[in-house]
N, C-alpha and C positions, 0 to 999 in steps of 0.2 A: 240355506236356512232350513232348520229342522222344523217339522210340523209337530206341534204338541197338542194332542187332542183335548177337547173339553171334558171328555169322559175320563175321569181320573183313573179308573182301573184298566184302561186300554194301554197304558204305558207304566212300567214299574221297574224296580231295580233288578228283577229277575231276567228281563229281556234286554239284550243289547239292541241299540237302535240302528236302523238302516233306512235312509231315505232313498227311494227308488225313483231315479230321474227317468223321464220319457225316453224310450228307445233302449232300455236296459232290462236285464233279468237278474234275479237274485234267488238263491236257494240255499238252505242250511239244514243240518241235522242238529243244530244247537238252537236254544231259545233266542229268537230275534223278534223284534217288533218292526215290521216293514211298514213304512208310511209312504204315501204318494198322493198326488192330486190329479184327478181325471176330469175331463170335459167330454169332448167327442172321442178322445182316446179311451182305451179300455185297459183295465188291470185284470189279469187272470191270476187267481190265487189257487194253487194246488196244494193239497195236504194228504199225506198218507196217514190214515187214522190208526194203523197198527204200529208203524215204525216211528211215528211222530216226527216226520220230515216235512218241511213246507217250503214253498217258494212262490215267486210272483213274476209275471212279465208285465211290462207297461209299454204298449205299442200305440202308434199314432195312425197307422194306415193299414187297410186290410191286406194288401199284397204289394210286392215289389221284388227287386232283384235279391237273389239268395246269398250273395257274397257279403258275409259279416254285417247284415243289416237287420238288427233286432228291433228296429223301429216299425217293421212290418209284421203283421200277424202271422203270415205264412212262414216266417223265419223265427220270430220270437217264441211262439207257442211250442213248436217242436223242439227248439233249443232248451226251453224250460223243462219240458218233459224229459229230454235226454239227461239234463243235469240232475233232475230228481232221481231218475233211475240209477245214475252213477253214484248217487249218495246212498243208495240202498232201498229206495222206494219201490213198491210193487204196483204195477198198473191196475191190478184188480182191486186194490184198496184205496185208490186215489179218489178224492172228492174235490170238486171245483166250486169256486165262487167267482162271479164276474161283476165288475163295477164299471160304470162310465157309459159311454155311448150316447151322451146327451146331444141335443140338437140346439144350436144357437137360436136366439129369438129372431135374428135376421138371417134370411136365407137368400140364396142367389140362384134358385132353380127349383127342381123337383124336391119338395120337402119330404116326400115319401121314400126317397132313396138317399137319405142324408149320410154323411160320412160316419156319424155315430152308429146309425143302423147297420151300415156295411161292416163296421168293426165288430159289432155284437154278433152279426150273422157269421162272420168268419170264425169267431171264437166258438159259437155253438156248433158249427160244422166240424171244427177241429175236435171238440169234445166227443161228439157223436161218432166220428170216424175212429176214435181211439178208445171208445167204450168207457169214457170217464163220466162219472155221475155228477150232474150239476145239482148242488144243494142250495145255492143262493144266487139270485140274479137281481142286482140293483142297477138297472140300466134305463136309458131313455130320459125323457123329460127335457127341460130347458136349462137346468142348473148343473154346475159341476159338483163334484163330491170330494171330500177329504176322506182318506181311508187309512186304517191301521189294521194289519194282519199279523197274527202270532204264528210263527212257524212251528212251534212245539205242540200247540193244542188246537190249531185250526180256527180259532175264534177271530172274528173280524168286526170292526166297528166302522161306521161311516157317518159323515155329517154332510148335509147339503150346503153348498156355498151360496 
């Protein structure tokens, strides 16, 4: 099922649509409107402001085995960065936006170390270690979010669920 945003200008005829399912990455040098829905999972959106290349990862867990497992931040985020660089992006001009990392209203343990928080921290650590500037962070809380990200201009819209 495709997500259609209530914000009318977030999706248009100029942008091909791509729905990013959890555990996947997508990057393009063409205009795409990437949409996804996050809860405790996190979507990392990268955009090269000079070359107009964008992409996103949507992962569910902060770490796990490295064999073809983009559902983990420690695999998904470096894979996204590598894909962006292969498309011609330059690390120095990359900008990042992160979305998600919410905490459900029902917890079964230490709420200060929730899965959402761990996912967000894994992403921030990745960005810091790679020198990528974080320009937007819509994380935490108790609600999920719907997200649309444009690969060609780096704009993003989100709605709380």
